[in-house]
C-alpha positions as CSV (number, residue, x, y, z in Angstrom):
1,M,86.6,75.2,112.3
2,K,88.9,78.1,112.7
3,L,92.5,78.4,111.4
4,T,94.8,81.3,112.1
5,F,98.4,81.4,110.9
6,R,101.1,83.8,109.7
7,I,103.1,83.7,106.5
8,Y,106.5,85.5,106.7
9,G,108.0,87.2,103.8
10,K,107.4,90.3,101.7
11,P,103.7,90.2,100.6
12,L,103.5,90.2,96.8
13,A,100.5,91.1,94.6
14,Q,99.1,88.7,92.0
15,G,101.0,89.7,88.9
16,R,99.5,90.0,85.5
17,P,99.5,86.7,83.6
18,R,102.3,86.4,81.0
19,A,101.9,84.8,77.6
20,F,104.1,83.2,75.0
21,R,103.5,81.5,71.6
22,V,104.2,77.8,71.0
23,G,103.6,77.2,67.3
24,K,99.9,78.2,66.7
25,F,99.0,78.2,70.4
26,I,99.3,80.8,73.2
27,R,100.4,79.6,76.6
28,M,99.7,81.6,79.8
29,Y,101.7,81.5,83.0
30,D,102.1,83.3,86.4
31,P,105.1,85.6,86.8
32,T,107.9,83.9,88.8
33,E,107.6,86.1,91.9
34,S,103.8,85.6,92.2
35,K,104.2,81.9,91.7
36,S,106.9,81.5,94.5
37,W,104.9,83.7,96.9
38,K,101.7,81.6,96.3
39,A,103.7,78.4,96.7
40,Q,105.1,79.7,100.1
41,I,101.6,80.4,101.3
42,A,100.3,77.0,100.1
43,E,103.1,75.2,101.8
44,Q,102.7,76.9,105.2
45,A,98.9,76.6,105.0
46,T,99.1,72.9,104.3
47,S,101.1,72.4,107.5
48,Q,98.4,74.3,109.5
49,L,95.6,71.9,108.2
50,N,97.1,68.9,110.0
51,S,96.0,66.3,107.4
52,E,92.3,67.2,107.8
53,P,90.2,67.4,104.6
54,M,89.8,70.7,102.8
55,L,87.2,73.1,104.2
56,A,83.8,72.9,102.5
57,G,80.9,75.4,102.7
58,P,80.9,79.1,103.4
59,I,84.2,80.7,104.6
60,M,84.9,84.0,106.3
61,L,88.4,85.2,105.5
62,Q,90.4,87.8,107.4
63,L,93.8,89.0,106.0
64,K,96.3,91.4,107.6
65,F,99.2,92.3,105.4
66,F,102.3,93.6,107.1
67,M,104.5,95.5,104.6
68,P,108.2,96.1,105.0
69,R,108.8,99.3,106.9
70,P,110.9,102.0,105.1
71,K,113.9,103.3,107.0
72,S,112.5,106.9,106.7
73,L,109.3,106.1,108.7
74,P,109.6,106.8,112.5
75,K,110.1,103.6,114.5
76,K,107.2,104.1,116.9
77,K,104.6,105.4,114.5
78,F,101.8,103.1,113.4
79,T,101.0,103.8,109.8
80,Y,98.7,102.3,107.2
81,H,100.2,101.3,103.9
82,T,98.6,103.4,101.2
83,K,101.0,102.7,98.3
84,R,101.3,100.0,95.7
85,P,100.7,97.1,95.7
86,D,97.0,97.6,96.1
87,L,95.0,95.5,98.5
88,S,92.8,93.7,96.0
89,N,95.8,92.2,94.2
90,L,97.4,91.2,97.5
91,E,94.1,89.4,98.4
92,K,93.9,87.7,95.1
93,A,97.3,86.1,95.5
94,V,96.3,84.7,98.9
95,E,93.0,83.4,97.7
96,D,94.6,81.7,94.7
97,A,97.2,80.1,97.0
98,L,94.5,78.7,99.3
99,T,92.4,77.2,96.5
100,N,92.8,73.4,96.3
101,V,94.9,73.6,99.4
102,I,92.6,74.6,102.3
103,I,89.4,75.5,100.4
104,H,88.0,73.9,97.2
105,D,87.4,77.2,95.5
106,D,87.7,80.9,96.3
107,S,83.9,81.2,95.5
108,Q,83.4,79.7,99.0
109,I,84.5,83.1,100.5
110,F,81.3,84.9,101.4
111,T,82.9,87.7,103.4
112,K,86.4,89.0,104.0
113,H,88.1,91.7,105.9
114,S,91.5,92.9,104.8
115,S,94.0,95.5,105.8
116,K,97.6,96.5,105.0
117,M,99.9,98.3,107.3
118,Y,103.6,98.8,107.8
119,A,105.2,96.2,110.1
120,T,106.5,97.5,113.3
121,T,110.2,97.3,114.0
122,E,109.6,94.1,116.1
123,E,107.4,92.4,113.4
124,K,108.5,90.7,110.3
125,P,106.7,91.5,107.0
126,G,104.1,88.9,106.0
127,V,100.4,88.2,106.1
128,E,98.2,86.9,108.9
129,I,95.4,84.7,107.7
130,Q,92.3,83.8,109.6
131,I,89.8,81.4,108.1
132,D,86.5,80.6,109.7
133,Q,84.3,77.8,108.4
134,I,80.7,78.5,109.0
135,D,78.5,75.4,109.7
């Protein structure tokens, strides 16, 4: 099975977990921005699955991040995004969002290819996700 879809919005990296004390206990939570970005990915990914069961077995994942283009960058010039957020944190947010939505666990991913670039003037920022289930 192969799924390809695009999530629109400014790609956000997985934020550092936050902690607070409740009596003698420490509670951990996701930062609000990370949580909302992951919820947006999960919601749109669920609509792509068309009520089929979650994918099992080995998964190939391809991610293309399209970052917002600064006004100072020439309109016609294709440019890779080499600034923060770093690619590994962007990947982690997507992997976490897909877990228990499309795949059972992100340990199913045996290979992935990721890139980040500035969106062209015709494109909207976001991430293109391609998931291949290997039989």
